[in-house]
MISEMI-582139 format. One line per field, with one value per residue (C-alpha): residue in one letter; residue number from 1; x, y, z. Coordinates in nm, 2 decimals. Layout:
type <- [A/...]
seq <- [NUM/...]
east <- [X/...]
north <- [Y/...]
up <- [Z/...]
This chain:
type <- [F/T/H/F/Q/M/A/F/C/L/V/D/V/C/L/A/H/R/G/W/N/S/R/S/V/P/N/F/F/P/V/T/A/D/K/N/L/R/V/C/G/K/V/L/K/M/R/V/A/K/P/T/T/M/Y/V/L/A/L/Q/P/T/P/R/G/K/W/C/R/E/D/R/S/K/S/Y/R/L/G/D/L/S/V/L/I/V/R/L/S/S/D/G/K/V/L/D/V/V/G/G/G/L/R/G/L/E/S/C/T/R/G/A/F/G/A/E/M/E/P/G/S/E/Y/A/V/V/P/L/C/L/G/Q/Q/P/T/A/G/E/T/R/T/Q/Q/P/F/S/L/R/V/F/T/S/E/P/V/L/A/E/V/H/D/G/A/S/A/G/G/M/A/V/E/A/M/H/M/A/L/G/R/L/G/F/A/R/S/N/E/V/S/E/V/A/M/L/S/R/L/R/R/R/V/Q/R/L/G/D/E/V/S/M/L/V/V/H/G/D/G/V/I/V/Y/L/A/A/N/N/S/G/E/E/V/E/V/E/I/K/A/M/V/K/S/H/I/G/R/A/S/G/G/L/V/A/N/D/A/A/E/A/A/A/Y/T/E/R/R/R/A/V/E/G/P/Q/E/Q/Q/R/G/G/P/R/W/P/A/K/W/K/C/L/T/V/R/R/I/I/P/P/R/S/Q/A/V/V/A/I/V/V/R/S/G/T/Q/A/E/L/G/E/V/E/I/T/A/K/P/A/A/A/A/A/A/P/T/T/K/T/T]
seq <- [1/2/3/4/5/6/7/8/9/10/11/12/13/14/15/16/17/18/19/20/21/22/23/24/25/26/27/28/29/30/31/32/33/34/35/36/37/38/39/40/41/42/43/44/45/46/47/48/49/50/51/52/53/54/55/56/57/58/59/60/61/62/63/64/65/66/67/68/69/70/71/72/73/74/75/76/77/78/79/80/81/82/83/84/85/86/87/88/89/90/91/92/93/94/95/96/97/98/99/100/101/102/103/104/105/106/107/108/109/110/111/112/113/114/115/116/117/118/119/120/121/122/123/124/125/126/127/128/129/130/131/132/133/134/135/136/137/138/139/140/141/142/143/144/145/146/147/148/149/150/151/152/153/154/155/156/157/158/159/160/161/162/163/164/165/166/167/168/169/170/171/172/173/174/175/176/177/178/179/180/181/182/183/184/185/186/187/188/189/190/191/192/193/194/195/196/197/198/199/200/201/202/203/204/205/206/207/208/209/210/211/212/213/214/215/216/217/218/219/220/221/222/223/224/225/226/227/228/229/230/231/232/233/234/235/236/237/238/239/240/241/242/243/244/245/246/247/248/249/250/251/252/253/254/255/256/257/258/259/260/261/262/263/264/265/266/267/268/269/270/271/272/273/274/275/276/277/278/279/280/281/282/283/284/285/286/287/288/289/290/291/292/293/294/295/296/297/298/299/300/301/302/303/304/305/306/307/308/309/310/311/312/313/314/315/316/317/318/319/320/321/322/323/324/325/326/327/328/329/330/331/332/333/334/335]
east <- [7.86/7.72/7.95/8.25/8.11/8.09/8.45/8.64/8.57/8.80/8.84/9.07/8.94/9.28/9.21/9.46/9.61/9.68/10.10/10.14/10.50/10.55/10.86/10.80/11.13/11.17/11.18/11.20/11.10/11.39/11.56/11.44/11.13/11.28/11.50/11.46/11.53/11.19/11.28/11.28/11.61/11.51/11.48/11.38/11.49/11.45/11.43/11.16/11.22/10.86/10.54/10.44/10.20/10.25/10.10/10.34/10.20/10.32/10.23/10.35/10.29/9.98/10.14/10.24/10.57/10.68/10.90/10.56/10.32/10.26/10.22/9.91/9.92/10.15/9.86/10.00/9.92/10.03/10.32/10.28/10.38/10.39/10.48/10.68/10.69/10.98/11.09/11.45/11.77/12.02/12.21/12.00/11.89/11.45/11.28/10.89/10.67/10.44/10.25/10.20/10.05/10.09/9.90/9.89/9.70/9.42/9.51/9.75/9.50/9.47/9.90/9.82/10.02/10.05/10.25/10.26/10.60/10.70/11.05/11.39/11.33/11.49/11.23/11.29/11.01/11.10/10.93/10.86/10.78/10.60/10.44/10.49/10.67/10.46/10.39/10.45/10.55/10.82/11.09/11.18/11.44/11.43/11.02/11.01/10.72/10.73/10.71/10.49/10.54/10.32/10.45/10.25/10.60/10.95/11.18/11.57/11.44/11.76/11.78/11.94/12.03/11.78/12.03/12.16/11.86/11.77/11.83/11.61/11.34/11.30/11.33/11.03/10.85/10.89/10.80/10.55/10.34/10.25/10.18/10.07/9.70/9.68/9.53/9.72/9.44/9.08/9.06/9.14/9.24/9.28/9.63/9.57/9.27/9.54/9.75/9.46/9.55/9.40/9.58/9.51/9.69/9.73/9.86/10.09/10.19/10.24/10.55/10.49/10.27/10.18/10.12/9.86/9.89/9.64/9.65/9.51/9.59/9.88/9.92/10.19/10.24/10.48/10.63/10.72/10.93/10.91/11.13/11.48/11.50/11.48/11.09/11.05/10.69/10.50/10.25/10.03/9.81/9.53/9.51/9.36/9.53/9.83/10.16/10.39/10.73/10.94/11.29/11.42/11.22/10.92/10.73/10.69/10.39/10.32/10.10/10.06/9.89/9.71/9.54/9.46/9.28/9.05/8.92/8.82/8.65/8.45/8.34/8.20/8.03/7.97/8.04/7.93/7.85/8.01/7.80/7.67/7.96/8.18/8.55/8.62/8.91/8.88/9.24/9.32/9.44/9.81/9.96/10.19/10.41/10.68/10.90/11.16/11.39/11.26/11.57/11.49/11.35/11.28/11.08/11.06/10.85/10.75/10.58/10.41/10.10/10.04/9.69/9.82/9.48/9.11/8.97/9.20/9.08/9.22/9.10/9.22/9.58/9.76/9.99/10.23/10.51/10.69/11.03/11.30/11.45/11.10/10.88/10.56/10.38/9.99/9.80/9.57/9.33/9.17/8.97]
north <- [10.19/10.35/10.64/10.40/10.23/10.60/10.66/10.30/10.15/9.88/9.69/9.41/9.11/9.04/8.67/8.77/8.39/8.40/8.34/8.38/8.49/8.80/8.98/9.33/9.27/9.63/9.56/9.71/9.75/9.70/9.95/9.99/9.98/9.78/9.58/9.22/9.08/9.14/9.01/9.25/9.32/9.14/8.80/8.63/8.25/8.08/7.69/7.56/7.25/7.22/7.19/7.61/7.70/8.10/8.34/8.62/8.98/9.21/9.63/9.92/10.24/10.54/10.86/11.06/11.14/11.49/11.57/11.54/11.68/12.03/11.81/11.70/11.51/11.24/11.02/10.79/10.44/10.10/9.85/9.55/9.22/8.86/8.62/8.26/8.04/7.76/7.45/7.39/7.16/7.18/7.37/7.58/7.43/7.51/7.16/7.29/7.55/7.58/7.90/8.25/8.39/8.61/8.95/9.27/9.63/9.65/9.37/9.51/9.52/9.15/9.08/8.84/8.44/8.16/7.85/7.52/7.46/7.06/7.06/7.00/7.24/7.53/7.77/8.13/8.41/8.53/8.84/8.98/9.28/9.16/9.46/9.88/10.01/10.25/10.61/10.93/10.72/10.83/10.85/10.78/10.53/10.19/10.28/10.07/9.79/9.56/9.18/9.11/8.76/8.56/8.19/7.97/7.81/7.97/8.00/8.12/8.33/8.58/8.78/8.76/9.04/8.95/9.05/8.67/8.50/8.55/8.17/8.03/8.30/8.18/7.86/7.89/8.08/7.78/7.56/7.75/7.80/7.42/7.32/7.65/7.68/7.27/7.14/6.82/6.70/6.70/6.95/7.26/7.50/7.89/7.92/7.70/7.92/8.16/8.08/7.99/8.00/7.96/7.74/7.70/7.50/7.56/7.32/7.52/7.17/6.83/6.89/7.27/7.42/7.69/7.70/7.99/8.08/8.31/8.50/8.76/9.04/8.82/8.66/8.43/8.25/7.93/7.76/7.45/7.28/6.83/6.91/6.81/7.16/7.50/7.70/8.02/8.11/8.49/8.66/8.92/9.00/9.31/9.46/9.78/9.91/9.64/9.62/9.33/9.19/8.96/8.84/9.24/9.38/9.56/9.53/9.88/9.92/9.84/10.16/10.06/9.73/9.88/10.16/9.83/9.66/9.94/10.00/9.60/9.63/9.97/9.79/9.51/9.67/10.01/10.37/10.34/10.67/10.67/10.58/10.81/10.79/10.63/10.70/11.06/10.94/10.63/10.36/10.27/9.95/9.84/9.51/9.38/9.16/8.90/8.67/8.39/8.11/7.80/7.55/7.20/7.00/7.32/7.55/7.93/8.21/8.38/8.68/8.81/9.03/9.19/9.46/9.83/10.05/10.04/10.05/9.67/9.48/9.20/9.11/8.88/8.73/8.50/8.23/8.13/7.86/7.76/7.61/7.95/7.94/7.91/8.21/8.10/7.96/7.85/8.05/8.00/8.29/8.28/8.57]
up <- [11.60/11.33/11.27/11.38/11.04/10.80/10.97/10.87/10.51/10.61/10.96/11.05/11.31/11.45/11.70/12.01/12.13/12.50/12.58/12.21/12.14/11.90/11.68/11.44/11.18/11.01/10.67/10.37/9.96/9.68/9.63/9.25/9.10/8.77/8.97/8.85/9.17/9.41/9.72/9.99/10.19/10.48/10.50/10.82/10.92/11.20/11.35/11.62/11.90/11.90/11.69/11.62/11.40/11.30/11.17/11.00/10.88/10.68/10.76/10.57/10.69/10.60/10.59/10.31/10.30/10.42/10.11/9.87/10.10/9.94/9.54/9.55/9.19/9.39/9.58/9.88/9.80/9.93/9.80/9.69/9.97/9.88/10.15/10.11/10.40/10.33/10.44/10.40/10.41/10.62/10.28/10.28/9.98/9.95/10.10/10.05/10.02/10.33/10.34/10.17/9.93/9.62/9.64/9.41/9.52/9.72/9.87/10.09/10.42/10.40/10.45/10.64/10.62/10.83/10.80/11.02/11.15/11.20/11.51/11.42/11.06/10.93/10.79/10.59/10.55/10.24/10.14/9.77/9.64/9.23/9.17/9.22/9.51/9.79/9.57/9.80/10.08/10.36/10.20/9.79/9.82/10.06/10.14/10.48/10.60/10.93/10.96/11.27/11.32/11.64/11.68/11.90/12.05/12.12/11.81/11.75/11.44/11.30/11.03/10.73/10.43/10.14/9.85/9.95/9.92/9.55/9.42/9.72/9.60/9.25/9.39/9.64/9.35/9.11/9.42/9.53/9.20/9.18/9.57/9.75/9.88/9.89/10.20/10.35/10.49/10.40/10.70/10.59/10.86/10.81/10.80/10.52/10.41/10.39/10.10/9.84/9.47/9.17/8.86/8.50/8.27/7.91/7.67/7.34/7.22/7.17/7.54/7.62/7.87/8.03/8.40/8.46/8.83/8.96/9.29/9.52/9.22/9.04/8.81/8.68/8.40/8.42/8.12/8.12/7.78/7.79/7.45/7.35/7.16/7.27/7.25/7.22/7.42/7.36/7.60/7.47/7.78/7.69/8.07/8.25/8.54/8.56/8.52/8.41/8.50/8.29/8.34/8.21/8.47/8.37/8.06/7.87/7.69/7.33/7.27/6.85/6.92/7.26/7.01/6.77/7.02/7.14/6.85/6.79/7.11/6.98/6.66/6.84/7.18/7.03/7.22/7.52/7.75/8.11/8.40/8.63/8.94/8.70/8.70/8.58/8.36/8.23/8.22/7.86/7.76/7.77/7.56/7.74/7.52/7.73/7.53/7.68/7.52/7.74/7.76/7.67/7.96/8.21/8.26/8.30/8.43/8.15/8.30/8.59/8.63/8.87/8.92/8.95/9.03/9.11/8.72/8.72/8.43/8.22/7.86/7.53/7.66/7.36/7.40/7.17/7.18/6.84/6.84/6.92/6.52/6.36/6.23/6.29/6.56/6.62/6.91/7.14/7.30/7.59/7.72]
């Protein structure tokens, strides 16, 4: 057993239920990394006739792609996979988010999700890639993965094109940010433990607020505008080994702001010697700035920040809100 531990850095122990049903659904990541809609290639819909417990595993292949094996600078890394499990109405609208989770880098090996399903209802399993695709994978486009589904009772399942599920995914994301992870009873089941989120509400004004939701390596910023006029919300986040996404796709690094922030930290902390055994090439600070107009009496996801490396660190986050036509606004800082 000692040699087994030396050879494997992580071991997942899976509970196999006797008499359960299972199916693997081949899937693939979004075609391009900068694509705004981050729904993966296939969405699974199912109907159940009896009360059913379901587990979903997002499984990715581990071998490097043949096309880049000679170039050792291209190190292999898994992609970022999140899953939302939703209950649908008869016309395909999202009624509730019953399971799933938001996952970033370093959490891919824990890609297990669960839900309790009620008889006579239709459900959908929506896989999302909120962060990055796999690097140096088997192919350069449509990098594959599989959804492994385990159910306590037989279900009727259909595979649908993910490109047609964009509206459902957006609706499910907004609903999940407010509901996912709350236990429906005093007894917390093993299924509920798979979908824990941490939430914090930050007031930006009398009628404007920001809901900050922390998943496993994912931070989502959802702005709510209850006023009667348009509001411009700006988020300026200082990060290490993170990527940012907004409505326009990937967020570029503001190098000048990042350099100024680095100098401010050095002035406060002083020179720091590289710790023994630390990273040979320490990650640099980046500045991710996102602005979005929020219409009156509405809400919108302003930004998604996803961990993308082992040196991930979140620094100062500055959030401002002002009328869309105003030139200045009060600032709220969170460290």
